[in-house]
N, C-alpha and C positions, 0 to 999 in steps of 0.2 A: 511441701517444704517444711523443714524442721525449725521450730522456734529457737532451739538451743544453739544453732550454728552462729547466731548473732551474739558476739562477745562484747566486752567493754570497749575494745579499740578496733576490732576487725571482725571478719567472718572466717570461721574454720569448721571443717567437718570432713568426715571420711567420704571419699569418692568411690563409687557413685551413690552409695546408700543414703548418705546424709546431705550431699551437695552434688548436683549434676548439671548438665547443660540447660535443662528446663528451668532449674532454680536460678542459675546465673543469668539467663535471659530475663527473667522477671526482676531480679535484683538490679541488673543494669538499666532496665526500663524504669524501675522505681527511682534509681539514682538520678536519671534525667528529669523525672517529674519533680523530685525534691530540689535539685540544684539549679535546674533550668539553664544548663551551660550552652554556650554557643559552639563549643567543640570539646571533645573529651579525649584525653591521652589514655591509651590502653597499652599495657605491657603485661608480661608474665614471667614467672620463674622457670626453672628447668624441670619441674615435675612432669611426669609422663602424661598426666591428665590436663596440663595447663594449655596446650595448643587448642584442644577442642573446646575447652571452657572459654578461652579467649575469643574463639570464633563465634560462639554463642553470644558473648558480650558485644562484639562488634556488630553483629546482626541486630541485636536489640537496640543499640544506639542509632545505627543508620536507619532502622525501621521508623525511628522517630523523626527522621529528616535532619539529624544532627551529625556534624562532621566528626570523624574519628582520626586521631593522630596515632597510628600504630607504630610503637617504638620497639616492638619485638621482644626478645628475651632480655630482661633487665634485672638489676638488683633493685631492692625497694627504694634505696636512696637515689637511684637514677630516675624513678618516678617523680620524686620531690623536685629534682633538678629540672626535669622536662617541663613540668607545669609552671614552676616559678620562674625559671630562666627565660623561657620564651613567652611568658605572659598568657598562657592558656587559662581557660576558666574552670578547669577541673580535670580529674583523672583517677584511674584506679589500676591496680596491678592484681592479677590472679596469682596468689601466692599463699602458702601456709607456713612461711618463714622457716623455723627450725623444727617443725613437727615431722613425724615419721612420713615415709613416702606415700602411704595410702591416704594422706590428708590433702585437701586443697582449700582455697578460700580466697579472700580479697581484702585489700587495704585501700581506703578511699581518701581523697583530698578534694578540696574546692580551690578557688582561686588563691594564688600566692602559696600554694601547697599547705593551706591551713587544714589541719586534720579533721576528719569527720568521725567522731566517736559516739558512744552511747549518749553523752551529754549534749552533743551538737548535731544530731540528726540521724545517726546510724539506726536508732530504733524507729524513727519515722520512716526511713527507707524500708526497714523490716516490715512494718505494718502495711505499707503500700504494696510490697511484693507479696506478702502472705495473702492479702485480700484480692490479688489478681487471679481471677478464675480462668483466664485464657490458657489454652494448651497449644504449644508449638511442636509440630512434628518434624519440621525440616529446618536445620540450622545452617544450611549452605548459604554462603554469601553470594547473592545474585549480582548481575551486572549493574542494576540500579543502585544497589548498596555500595558497590565498589567505587562508584563515582564520588562517594562521600568519604573514601578512605585515602589518607595520605600516609605512606610509609616513610618513617624518618629515622635515620641512624644518628643517635645522639652521642655515641661513644667519644668521638674526638672532642666535642664541646665539653662533655662531662669531665674528661681527663684534664682538659685545659683549666677548668675551674678548680679541680683538686690541686693542680700545680701552683695556683696562686698562694697556697699556704706555706711554701718553702722555696728556697733557691736551690734547685737540684744540683747545680754546679759545685756546691759546697759540701755535698754528701761525701763521707768517707767510703772506701771500697769495702763495705760490710759483706759478711756472709750471713745469710739468714735462712731459716726454714719457714716456709709459708704453706698454710693449709686452708684452702677455701671450701673444704668439705663437699666437693663435687658440685658446688653451685656455680653461679656465673662469675664469681670473683676472680678466678684464675685468668680469664680473658682480659679483665680490666687491669689486673696487676701487671700482666705482660705489657700492655699498652703504656701504663703509668711509668714503668721502669725502663722503657726503650731509651737507649743512648746513655744509660748509667753503667757504671762498672760493678754494680751490686750483684753478688753471686747468690742466686736463689736456688735452694734445695726444695724441689716441688713435691708436695704431698697431697694426694687426693685432688689432683689439679683439673683434669678434664671434666666438663659438665656431665653429670649422670643422674637423671631423675629417679633411678632405682636406689640411690644412696646405699651402695653395697656394703658399707660398714655400719649401717644403722642410723639412728636419729642424728641429723647433722647439727648438733648443738654442743659447742665447746664448754658450756657451763656444766655439763655432766662430767664428773671427774674421770670416769673410765675413758671418755672420749679424748682426754688430754694426754694419756699415757704415750701414745704413738709419737706425737710431736715432741714431747719432753725428751724421749729417748733419742730421737733423731737429732735434736739440737746438740746434745752432748756428744753423740757419735761423730757428728760432722764438725765439731769445734766451731759451731756457729756463734755469732755475736748475740743473737736473740732469736726467738721464735714468735710467729704471729699467726693467728687463726681467725676465721670468720664463720658465722653461721651460713646456712644455705642461701639466704636472700641478701647476705653480705652487708647488712646494715649495723651489725655489731662486730666489734674488733677486740681481740684478746691477745695478751702478751705473755711471753715466757722469758726468763733470764737465760744467760749462756749456760747456766747449770740445769736448765730445764724446769726451773721453779715457776709455777703459775702465779701471776700477779693479779690480785683482786681488782675488779673494776673501781672499787673505792679508792685505791692508791693511784690508779691511772687518772681518775678524775682530779685528784689532788695534784699530780704531776703536771697534767695539761693546764690546770688552773694556774699553777706557778709560772708556766711558760707564758701564758697570756698576760698575767699581771706584771711580770718583769718587763714586758714590752709596753704594757699599757696600764701603769699604776692608777689606782682609783676606780677601775672598772669593777663590775659585779660578776661573780661566778655563782652558779646555781647547782644544787645537789639535792638528792632525796634524803629522807630522815633516817635511813637505816643505820648508816655509820657516818659520823660527821666531824670528829675532832681533828683529824689530819687536814681536812679541807678548811676548817675554820682557822687553824693555825697558819696555814699557807696564806690565806687571805689577809690575816693580821700582819704577818711578816712582810708582805708585799704591798701594803697600803691599799688593799682592795676590800671589797664587801662581799660577804657570802650570804646567800639566800637559801633557806630550806624550803622545799616545795614538795607537795604530794607526788608520789611516784606515778609514772605513766606518761607516755609521750605527748598525749593531747594536753594534759595539765602543764607539763614542762614548757611546751612550745608556746602556750598561751601566756604563761608568766614571763618567759623570755622576751616576747614581743612587748608586753605591758611595761616591763622595767628596763628594756633595752639591754639585756644581759649579753655579755660577750661570749660566754661559754657555759655550758651545763653538762653534767654527767650523772649517770645512774650506775648503781652497783651492777646492774645487769649487762653492762658494757655498751649501752647506748650513749653516744656523745653528740652534743648539739652545739651548733656554731651560728652566731649571729651573721657571719659573712657567708653562710650557706643557707640563707633564707630562714634562719631560726630553726632549721631542721637537723635531724641526726644523719650521720654519714659514717660509713665504715672504713673508708680509705684515708680520710683526713687524719685520724689518730696515728695511723701507720706512717704517714708522711711527717707528722710532727715528731714522732719518735726517732725517725731517721735524722731529722734536723737537730733534735736535742742531743742525741748521742754523738753526732758529728762534732759537737763542741766540747765533749767530755773526754777526759783521759782515763777515767775509771770504767770498769765493767758494770753492766746493768745491775747485777746482783749486789755489787758494792754500793751503788747509788741507792738502790731500794732499801738496803739494810741501814745505811746512814740516815737517809731521809725519813724512813717510815718504820721498817720492821723492828728496829731497836726501841721504838717509842710507842707504837700503837699495836695493841694485841687484840686480834679479832677472831671471832668464832667461825666466820663464813656463814652464809645463810643456811639455816637448818629448817627443813620443812617437816611438819608433823600432821598426820591426819587426825582431825578431831570431829566430834559430832556437833559441837556448838562453838564457833569461833568467838562470837560476842561474849559468851560466858567466860571463856578462858582469858580474854582481854580484861574483863571485869575483875576476875580473880587476881590477875597480875597487878592491876591498879590498886586493889585493896591491900595486897601483901606488901607492895612497895610504895605505899602512899606517902612516905616521908621524903621521897625524892621529888625532883622538879618534873612535873608531868606536862607533856606536849601531845596533842592529839591531831596534828596535821595529817598524819597517815597512820591509822591504827593507833597505837600508843607508844610513845617514847618516854622513858623515865631515866633521869640523870642524877648521879651522885658525883662527889668530887673526884673519885678515882675509878668509876665505872659507869656504864650506861647500857641500856638495851632498847631495841625497838621490836614490837610484836605487831604483826599485821596479817589480815586475812587475804587469801587469794581472791582475785576477781572472778575466777572461773571454776573453783573446786573447793570442797570442804577441807582446806589445808590452812594451817597457820604457819607463818614464817618468822623465825627468830634470828636476830642479829645482836651480838654482844660485843662491846669493846671495853678495854680496861687498861690501866696503867702498868699492869704486869701480866705475864702469861698465866701465873698461878691464880690470880684473882679472876681473870677472864674464865678460866676453866671451872673454877668453883661456882661462879655465878651462872655460867652456861648450864652446868649440871643441875643446879638448883632450879632454874627456870624450866628445864626439860622435865624435871620431876613434877613440877606444878602442871605443866601442859598435859602430861601423860596420865596424871592421877585420875 
């Protein structure tokens, strides 16, 4: 078993050279030893290697005499739903999220769908699994094991939960282009929109673990070209896309323009605060001004928190935060067990636009694009992340410095955040300014420092 497959928030590796059935058996067994659950929810994504890895995981858990709730092929946010909604004591999904098809891995939670990350037990599970010297040759689930397996279809209950976030009878008859990137999302969206008059132009709809158009990640700019073009060609009201495990949600205007997760966080925050003034909304430190202004304008409170789902969920519980968002298009909801979900933002967008007379591009321009000028996240390979952050702090030492996550330095008319990747020698830059010209000037200035 390779040490490196254990990341900050999950497990990921190439199948079968870096992660295989033997590894998953030991990891699932180690999970049981660490969490000591009375039952374990197990699901998987659509990857071709997922069924056999799931079978190895089920055998491992039932070999310990622990009951398995087999929820089948799911999105990652359906795992969160299953564990928290039914009160199970833990669970995991075999998934590699938006990684290329040759990858697989796992995401873990304990009771109430509290995440298990490197800070809260994932590395303990790693150490138990790596030190397990046993070898398993047969991963077939025998009759004795099957007695401990309950198959559970959670789709109807999951969709019912999503529908609590809007009155579907008030939706306009929109035309949209939707792209679940060959993941499980298509099936869930079909179920969600049953009985509505919404016209869906379907793109990459049927589940296909081969991911025939490449890495299923809408954050990659070239992966957005297809849906942008289709939105315009079909005269759609907007476009929406998900990554393969459907826990992140991305939006496009009727002109095919991509909307940064930063601005979607601000928009969703506004929707919550208009309904519930005085509540708290949470965001990461990469880009913040639009969210801070929305909070002030709507008598709310904004909280800046370290990026990463485990940190955000912990803070949301601690401070009873109604909504949180990350630039990466993860959105978190107090009324969804403080977890992230990929369909709730879609439902809220339908609800919001049903109350508006303007097109989405006009709304984004008036609310955000004429006021907040951003670079988008720029990733650069560097030999020493800490050194580059130290150099930036020294050069811009006259600004207000914040080190919640990497370093953020703020001036009256511009600010930036510089942070290292959790998994690779990459530094991530985000710049925002009061004008496009100033943003571009400071962006280029910082990129010169990074690449020097």
